[in-house]
C-alpha positions as CSV (number, residue, x, y, z in Angstrom):
1,M,0.0,0.0,0.0
2,I,1.3,3.5,-0.8
3,C,1.9,5.6,2.3
4,P,0.8,9.2,2.1
5,E,4.2,10.4,2.9
6,E,6.1,8.9,-0.1
7,H,7.3,10.8,-3.1
8,L,9.7,10.5,-5.9
9,A,12.5,13.0,-6.1
10,A,13.3,14.6,-9.4
11,D,16.0,12.0,-10.1
12,G,13.4,9.2,-9.6
13,T,14.6,8.0,-6.2
14,T,12.1,7.4,-3.4
15,V,12.2,9.9,-0.5
16,T,11.0,9.0,3.0
17,G,9.1,11.5,5.0
18,S,10.1,12.7,8.5
19,S,7.7,10.2,10.2
20,G,9.6,7.3,8.6
21,Q,6.8,6.6,6.1
22,R,7.4,7.1,2.3
23,E,5.8,9.9,0.5
24,V,4.3,9.9,-3.1
25,S,3.4,13.0,-5.1
26,V,0.5,12.7,-7.5
27,A,-1.0,15.2,-10.0
28,L,-4.7,15.8,-9.5
29,P,-7.0,18.1,-11.4
30,P,-7.7,21.4,-9.7
31,S,-11.5,20.8,-9.0
32,P,-11.1,17.9,-6.5
33,I,-8.2,19.8,-4.8
34,E,-10.4,22.9,-4.4
35,A,-13.3,20.7,-3.1
36,V,-11.0,19.2,-0.5
37,E,-9.5,22.5,0.5
38,K,-12.9,24.1,1.3
39,P,-13.6,22.0,4.4
40,V,-10.0,21.2,5.5
41,G,-7.8,24.0,4.1
42,R,-4.5,23.7,2.4
43,E,-2.9,22.3,5.5
44,G,-5.3,19.5,5.7
45,R,-5.6,18.4,2.1
46,A,-2.8,15.8,2.1
47,G,-4.1,14.1,5.2
48,F,-7.7,14.2,3.9
49,I,-6.8,12.7,0.5
50,A,-4.6,10.0,2.2
51,V,-7.4,9.0,4.5
52,A,-9.9,9.0,1.7
53,A,-7.7,6.8,-0.5
54,Q,-7.1,4.4,2.4
55,R,-10.8,4.1,3.0
56,E,-11.4,3.4,-0.7
57,V,-8.8,0.7,-0.8
58,K,-10.3,-1.0,2.3
59,K,-13.8,-0.7,0.8
60,R,-12.7,-2.3,-2.4
61,T,-10.8,-5.0,-0.6
62,L,-13.8,-5.9,1.5
63,D,-16.1,-5.8,-1.6
64,A,-13.7,-8.2,-3.3
65,L,-13.6,-10.5,-0.3
66,A,-17.4,-10.4,0.0
67,S,-17.9,-11.3,-3.7
68,T,-15.4,-14.1,-3.5
69,T,-17.1,-15.6,-0.5
70,R,-20.5,-15.5,-2.2
71,N,-19.3,-17.5,-5.2
């Protein structure tokens, strides 16, 4: 799973954040960024997006497990 604190440096190497977790930078269209910034501000956007992504991954994992169990 990608940690919210992972990013690639300009030379393509992985850089680890100060908390020991890796950071990843991703390009997103302006409209979802603006929508996130309205409730949480610029300071909260990375954390908000990280938590939302983790929730989506967990949801999809549970959905896949549930559909496998039914078959």
